[in-house]
C-alpha angles and dihedrals in degrees: 000000000000134000127295098053126154108231127188118212123204106211135354101213118145091291098032095051092051090049089051091050091049092054097039095088104102094356138082110238118199129194135174124239097191108119093000127123130254089248090057090049090051093052092047093050092047089053095049098248120157118238113220092172101218136052091236090071092061089079087087092062120100093206131026120200115201112203107160141125108297094241092066100037093101092046090052091051092049091051090051091049088050094063091052099250110181102175129089117308119200117192107198097170131127097255135134120268090252091052091048091051090049090052089051091053090050097055095035089056087061091050102266129129117236137220123181117220140179126193120214119187140023127319101298103251097130130039113261097025102096141031128199110205115203135192135180138068096298097037092115090057092053092048089054091061090067098047110136092010128118088253113082112213118205126185117223116206109245146060126295109301093045097092090045090052090056092048091050093049092049097046091044088070103034100042095026094054090048090055090048096052093046091053091048093053092043089054090051089050092049090050094044096240097108096113090049091050092049089049092053091045089054088059104039107013104031095173096048097088092050091046091053092049090048091048092050099045099037103034102039095072088054098040091106087066096038095058095064089040090057088053090052088051091049090052088050092053092045092052091051091051092247120131107270105180096099092063092047088056089047089056088055090053092053093043090056092056097038090109089083090069115161096347112150110265092237090056098056115093118207091222090058091054094046092047089053092052091044089056096254131120116318143134 
């Protein structure tokens, strides 16, 4: 695909808006404000995205990028299929391979082409921070859209579901291990051995305290999204015949601290998060 495309973006959250900004050089990027918050509108405006108000207007797009919470990825795909979109649909959400393939079936039944995607990294504001992995017959075309942008697109050899499998494997460790270390320290706090644990960590695991504090302050505001992502990961492990219970427990950890939703990272105190997990006062 060349320059000058019309691209629809669903939806400009913190990640989605940054993806829209990354692809906007040389392309027209549309979004829909209907039913969205003032904060979403402010992000989209700051990133130069064009508001077309309603979903029906996205039929004029040649490509639609879906970047949304995993629990609504299927709903978004069904809505796009419902307007008769027949362009190229890219699902870049944290969903299981089976869910990605199901989304593909949904949009293809309405006449669209489908590419599976998985984003690894932070919202792509700087070069080198973020990768978009893509799989499917037209993955190379989608990768070309991001040439020269802060978001590095990489094609994974394989059918739809392959890019999502990579995303699930990666997040299983990064976000799963964060949930684990938070739960461990919360247990120590609940049992009143936290200072002893921190003392032992200082001797044998010198990075553990910092990792816990980082997991609490950075991940807690996003825990409302991480919980359903952990369930998608668990489903992926189950389908592969690999034990999945740990990631279901990780989802419970993130659900318990989901009350910190969208609070600025600098305003979240690690003690607040650990107290919430330890069953003490919290949001």
